[in-house]
C-alpha positions in Angstrom: -34.1 -30.7 -6.3 -35.9 -32.9 -8.7 -34.8 -32.2 -12.2 -38.3 -31.8 -13.6 -39.1 -29.3 -10.7 -36.1 -27.3 -11.7 -37.1 -27.3 -15.4 -40.6 -26.2 -14.3 -39.3 -23.3 -12.3 -37.0 -22.3 -15.1 -39.8 -22.5 -17.7 -42.0 -20.3 -15.5 -39.4 -17.6 -15.6 -40.1 -17.4 -19.4 -43.9 -17.9 -19.2 -45.5 -17.3 -15.8 -48.9 -18.5 -17.0 -47.6 -22.1 -17.1 -49.4 -24.3 -14.6 -47.6 -27.6 -14.8 -44.7 -28.9 -16.7 -44.7 -32.6 -17.8 -42.0 -34.6 -19.5 -44.0 -34.3 -22.7 -44.2 -30.5 -22.5 -42.4 -29.0 -25.5 -40.7 -25.7 -26.1 -43.5 -24.9 -28.5 -46.1 -25.6 -25.7 -44.2 -23.0 -23.6 -44.3 -20.5 -26.4 -40.5 -20.1 -26.4 -38.7 -18.8 -29.5 -35.2 -20.1 -30.5 -33.4 -17.5 -28.5 -35.3 -18.4 -25.3 -34.6 -22.1 -25.9 -30.9 -21.5 -26.1 -31.0 -19.3 -23.0 -33.0 -22.0 -21.2 -30.4 -24.7 -22.2 -27.6 -22.4 -21.0 -29.3 -22.1 -17.6 -29.6 -26.0 -17.5 -26.0 -26.3 -18.4 -25.0 -24.0 -15.5 -27.3 -25.7 -13.0 -26.0 -29.2 -13.8 -22.4 -28.2 -14.7 -22.6 -29.8 -18.1 -21.9 -28.7 -21.7 -24.3 -29.6 -24.5 -22.8 -29.4 -28.0 -24.6 -26.7 -29.9 -25.6 -29.1 -32.7 -27.4 -31.3 -30.1 -29.4 -28.4 -28.7 -31.4 -28.4 -31.9 -32.5 -32.0 -31.1 -34.1 -31.0 -27.8 -37.8 -30.5 -28.3 -39.4 -31.6 -25.0 -38.6 -31.5 -21.3 -38.0 -35.3 -21.5 -35.4 -34.6 -24.2 -33.7 -32.2 -21.8 -33.9 -34.6 -18.9 -32.4 -37.4 -21.1 -29.6 -35.1 -22.2 -28.8 -34.1 -18.6 -28.5 -37.8 -17.7 -26.4 -38.6 -20.7 -24.0 -35.7 -20.0 -23.7 -36.6 -16.4 -22.9 -40.2 -17.3 -20.3 -39.2 -19.9 -18.9 -36.3 -17.7 -17.9 -34.5 -20.9 -19.3 -32.5 -23.6 -22.2 -34.3 -25.1 
């Protein structure tokens, strides 16, 4: 499954009124609070079998940031 498609499906589980997710879509655009963002990232970690350091989660603002982090973690194959 395309990574952006997965993120869109996941985002819709938090806000079903979302029509389309783009790389530029932010968590603010999705109306997610900090707890939902953490829950979202945990679901991403589980899906892609990665671990994102807690301090780096705060850096994630948009879907592109999440996509980039997935790629980085997959390349490093460690905690990133």
